C-alpha positions as CSV (number, residue, x, y, z in Angstrom):
1,P,116.3,-84.5,-15.3
2,L,116.1,-81.2,-17.1
3,P,117.3,-78.1,-15.4
4,F,114.8,-76.0,-13.5
5,P,115.3,-72.5,-12.4
6,S,115.7,-71.9,-8.7
7,F,112.9,-70.0,-7.1
8,A,114.4,-70.3,-3.6
9,A,116.7,-67.3,-3.8
10,P,115.4,-64.2,-1.9
11,L,114.2,-61.4,-4.0
12,R,116.6,-58.4,-4.1
13,R,115.1,-55.1,-3.2
14,R,115.1,-53.0,-6.4
15,H,115.7,-49.3,-6.3
16,V,113.4,-47.4,-8.7
17,A,114.7,-44.0,-9.6
18,H,111.6,-42.7,-11.3
19,Q,108.4,-43.9,-9.6
20,I,105.0,-43.0,-10.9
21,P,103.7,-40.0,-8.9
22,K,101.0,-40.7,-6.3
23,E,98.7,-38.1,-7.9
24,I,98.5,-40.2,-11.0
25,L,98.3,-43.6,-9.2
26,S,95.6,-42.3,-6.8
27,D,93.6,-40.2,-9.3
28,P,90.0,-41.4,-8.9
29,D,89.0,-40.3,-12.4
30,L,91.9,-42.2,-14.0
31,Q,91.1,-45.3,-11.9
32,A,87.4,-45.1,-13.1
33,A,88.5,-44.8,-16.7
34,V,90.9,-47.8,-16.4
35,G,87.9,-49.7,-15.0
36,S,86.4,-49.7,-18.6
37,L,89.2,-52.1,-19.6
38,P,89.2,-55.8,-18.7
39,P,90.3,-56.2,-15.0
40,N,92.6,-59.1,-15.8
41,Y,94.5,-57.1,-18.5
42,N,97.2,-54.8,-17.2
43,F,97.8,-52.1,-19.8
44,E,99.9,-50.1,-17.3
45,V,97.8,-47.0,-18.0
46,P,99.2,-44.9,-15.0
47,K,102.8,-45.5,-16.2
48,T,101.8,-44.7,-19.8
49,V,100.1,-41.5,-18.7
50,W,103.1,-40.5,-16.7
51,R,105.6,-41.2,-19.5
52,L,103.5,-39.2,-22.0
53,R,103.3,-36.3,-19.6
54,Q,107.0,-36.5,-18.9
55,S,107.9,-36.3,-22.5
56,Q,105.2,-33.7,-23.3
57,A,104.1,-35.9,-26.2
58,K,101.8,-34.2,-28.7
59,R,100.9,-37.0,-31.0
60,V,101.0,-40.6,-29.8
61,A,101.0,-43.7,-32.0
62,L,99.4,-46.8,-30.5
63,Q,100.6,-50.2,-31.9
64,M,99.4,-53.6,-30.7
65,P,98.8,-57.1,-31.9
66,E,95.4,-57.9,-33.4
67,G,94.2,-59.7,-30.3
68,L,94.4,-56.4,-28.4
69,L,93.1,-54.0,-31.1
70,M,89.6,-54.3,-29.7
71,F,90.7,-52.3,-26.7
72,A,92.6,-49.6,-28.8
73,C,89.8,-47.1,-28.9
74,T,89.2,-47.2,-25.2
75,L,92.9,-46.9,-24.5
76,A,93.2,-44.0,-26.9
77,D,90.3,-42.1,-25.3
78,I,91.9,-42.6,-21.8
79,L,95.3,-41.3,-23.0
80,E,93.9,-38.3,-24.8
81,R,91.8,-37.4,-21.8
82,F,94.6,-37.6,-19.2
83,T,97.5,-36.4,-21.3
84,G,96.1,-33.9,-23.8
85,A,97.9,-35.7,-26.6
86,E,96.4,-36.7,-29.9
87,T,96.4,-40.5,-30.5
88,I,96.8,-42.5,-33.7
89,I,95.8,-46.2,-33.7
90,M,98.0,-48.1,-36.1
91,G,95.9,-50.8,-37.7
92,D,98.6,-52.7,-39.7
93,V,99.2,-56.3,-38.7
94,T,101.8,-56.6,-35.9
95,Y,103.4,-60.0,-36.1
96,G,105.7,-59.7,-33.0
97,A,108.2,-57.7,-31.0
98,C,110.4,-57.2,-34.1
99,C,107.6,-55.3,-35.8
100,E,107.6,-52.0,-33.9
101,D,106.8,-49.6,-36.7
102,D,108.6,-46.4,-35.8
103,F,109.0,-45.5,-39.5
104,T,105.2,-45.3,-40.0
105,A,104.8,-43.5,-36.7
106,K,107.3,-40.9,-37.7
107,A,105.7,-40.6,-41.1
108,L,102.4,-39.8,-39.3
109,W,104.3,-37.0,-37.4
110,A,104.0,-38.9,-34.1
111,D,106.5,-38.0,-31.4
112,F,105.9,-41.0,-29.2
113,L,105.1,-44.7,-29.9
114,V,103.4,-47.0,-27.3
115,H,103.9,-50.6,-28.3
116,D,101.5,-53.0,-26.4
117,G,101.7,-56.7,-26.1
118,H,105.3,-57.6,-26.8
119,S,108.7,-57.6,-25.0
120,C,111.6,-55.2,-25.7
121,L,113.2,-57.0,-28.6
122,V,114.1,-53.7,-30.4
123,P,115.9,-51.3,-28.1
124,I,113.9,-48.2,-27.3
125,D,116.9,-46.0,-28.1
126,A,117.0,-47.4,-31.6
127,T,114.1,-45.3,-32.7
128,R,115.6,-42.0,-33.8
129,G,113.5,-38.9,-33.4
130,L,110.7,-40.9,-31.6
131,Q,110.3,-41.8,-28.0
132,M,109.0,-45.3,-27.3
133,L,107.4,-47.3,-24.5
134,Y,106.8,-51.1,-24.4
135,V,103.8,-52.3,-22.4
136,F,103.8,-56.1,-21.9
137,V,100.0,-56.2,-21.0
138,D,100.2,-58.9,-18.4
139,I,97.1,-61.1,-18.5
140,K,95.9,-62.9,-15.4
141,V,94.5,-66.4,-15.9
142,D,93.3,-69.2,-13.6
143,T,96.7,-70.8,-12.9
144,G,95.0,-73.4,-10.7
145,H,93.0,-74.7,-13.6
146,F,96.0,-74.8,-15.8
147,V,98.0,-76.8,-13.2
148,D,95.2,-79.2,-12.6
149,S,94.9,-79.7,-16.4
150,V,98.6,-80.6,-16.6
151,R,98.3,-83.0,-13.8
152,F,95.2,-84.6,-15.4
153,N,97.0,-85.1,-18.8
154,F,100.6,-86.0,-17.9
155,D,102.0,-88.6,-15.6
156,P,104.2,-87.5,-12.6
157,G,107.8,-87.3,-13.5
158,S,107.2,-86.3,-17.2
159,R,109.7,-84.0,-18.7
160,L,107.7,-80.9,-19.7
161,A,108.9,-77.7,-21.4
162,L,106.6,-74.8,-20.4
163,V,106.4,-71.9,-22.8
164,S,104.2,-68.8,-23.4
165,T,104.1,-65.3,-24.7
166,V,105.0,-62.2,-22.7
167,Q,101.4,-61.6,-21.6
168,F,101.2,-64.9,-19.7
169,L,104.8,-65.2,-18.3
170,S,103.9,-64.4,-14.8
171,A,101.2,-67.1,-14.9
172,L,103.7,-69.5,-16.4
173,Q,106.3,-68.9,-13.7
174,A,103.7,-69.3,-11.0
175,S,102.4,-72.6,-12.5
176,A,106.0,-73.9,-12.9
177,R,106.6,-73.5,-9.2
178,D,103.5,-75.5,-8.4
179,L,104.4,-78.2,-10.9
180,A,108.1,-78.5,-10.0
181,P,107.6,-81.0,-7.1
182,E,105.8,-83.5,-9.4
183,Y,107.4,-83.0,-12.9
184,C,110.8,-82.4,-14.5
185,V,109.9,-78.9,-15.6
186,Q,112.0,-76.8,-18.0
187,I,111.5,-73.1,-18.8
188,P,113.6,-72.8,-22.0
189,Q,115.0,-69.4,-23.1
190,S,116.0,-67.9,-26.4
191,K,117.9,-64.7,-25.5
192,P,117.2,-61.8,-25.5
193,L,113.7,-63.1,-24.7
194,S,112.7,-63.8,-21.2
195,P,112.7,-67.4,-19.8
196,G,109.7,-69.3,-21.2
197,E,108.9,-66.6,-23.8
198,I,108.5,-67.6,-27.5
199,L,107.7,-65.6,-30.6
200,G,106.5,-66.6,-34.0
201,C,110.0,-66.1,-35.3
202,T,112.0,-67.2,-32.2
203,A,111.9,-70.4,-30.3
204,P,114.5,-72.6,-28.6
205,R,115.7,-76.1,-29.5
206,L,114.8,-78.5,-26.7
207,P,116.6,-81.6,-25.3
208,S,115.6,-84.7,-27.2
209,N,114.4,-86.4,-24.0
210,T,111.6,-83.8,-23.5
211,D,108.3,-85.6,-23.3
212,A,106.0,-82.7,-24.2
213,I,105.8,-78.9,-24.9
214,V,103.0,-77.2,-23.0
215,Y,102.0,-73.8,-24.3
216,L,100.1,-71.4,-22.1
217,G,98.6,-68.7,-24.4
218,D,96.2,-67.8,-27.1
219,G,96.5,-68.5,-30.9
220,R,98.7,-70.9,-32.8
221,F,101.2,-68.4,-34.4
222,H,103.7,-68.5,-31.5
223,L,103.2,-72.1,-30.7
224,E,104.0,-73.2,-34.2
225,S,107.5,-71.7,-34.0
226,I,108.6,-74.0,-31.3
227,M,106.8,-76.9,-33.0
228,I,108.9,-76.3,-36.1
229,A,112.0,-76.0,-34.1
230,N,111.2,-79.3,-32.3
231,P,109.2,-81.5,-34.8
232,S,109.7,-84.7,-32.9
233,I,108.3,-83.4,-29.5
234,P,104.5,-83.4,-29.1
235,A,103.0,-80.0,-28.3
236,Y,99.9,-79.1,-26.4
237,R,98.1,-75.7,-26.1
238,Y,96.1,-74.6,-23.0
């Protein structure tokens, strides 16, 4: 059977040195403004507001993949209202976590770059003269329906490799726990990406005895990377 990560170990209590102030988390006006964004999309607005205030940012560049650009204007309005900073929405195509465009942001005289929708592939300290914040934008989905769909389509005992993008990793991990008693579930990893995470340019090679790749996410761009890396393994998208 393929290896499966252990979920039995107790969670270690993590010490957070710089917590978001309560006056930001409990601000009713900020909460009302965040309510204009989809409730299942976590743009981490309070943390973003706090970081921009901390850095005293004056001009903020917002960069995100095309699937999130529809929310860019709303997000920009919120950040301008609660930080006083000017925002710039970068409309160029963002292919992945390797495409954080600090050069264009600096050319536009931005002093802070918020990169939504990707993991921290490029270190934030690699952007000279520009502070940066990654926001994964965790998206909540109906994991029960996903698990039921897997059960309906695959026989018990099948060797399944579950993969996703960073937005759906929490849903993927929760689904993996539910499927583990019935299937040989693998959560592959290509470091430095998180377990289960794939990009359009980065995907792991899987054991040849894997029965299927199950992709939880939207679009085909990221899925095709693991299909190219494993051409003999059938792949399915949810």
